[in-house]
C-alpha positions, 0 to 999 in steps of 0.5 A: 510497879506494873508490867510493860507489855509489847503490843503487836498489831495482827495483819487481820486486825489492820486490814479489817476494821481498822482501815475503816476507823482510819477513813471515817476519823482521819486525824482523830484516830491517830490520836485514838490509836496511839492512846489505845496502844499506850493503854495496852503497854500499861495493860493491868492498869485497865483491868483496875477500871471496867474497861477491860473484861477477861473472856478467857484465862488459860495458863499462858494466853489471856483473851480480853475485850477492851472498850475505846472512845474516838478522840474528839467524839462526844461518845463515852467509851461504853455507848460508842460500841468501839471495842478491841479483842486482844490476846495477852501471852503471859510468858513474854508480856505481849499483847495482840490486837486481834479484832478492833470493830464497832458493835454495829460491824458484828452481824446478828443480835449476839455481839460476842457470838460474832466476834468469837466466830471471826477469831476461830475462823482467822486464828488458829492459835486461839481456837481452842480457848473461845 
């Protein structure tokens, strides 16, 4: 039996790229976002696929990158370039959505370096993990 997780959308994630997805995809975004939240509630099943990747795994917190596709588009999860960066608090079984973006939103040629800088600058509690 898999663990059920609580999902918290961080204010930074809401204010930045999520609003961009809402404007661009409208109703399709609502469908997509509900599905993504449901996947995070059953996070353990995502790790049985190639959809989620652990970036850092400490004693209490795991930082992960996941992929998603927007409903009603023809792109696959992988080819869409849509990503979420999440922090999983193991003690409380809580998933914190830190960043939702498309890889074209990241400046420079190294996507991972770019989002790690964003996380370090906006989430002091995870700074030492990355």
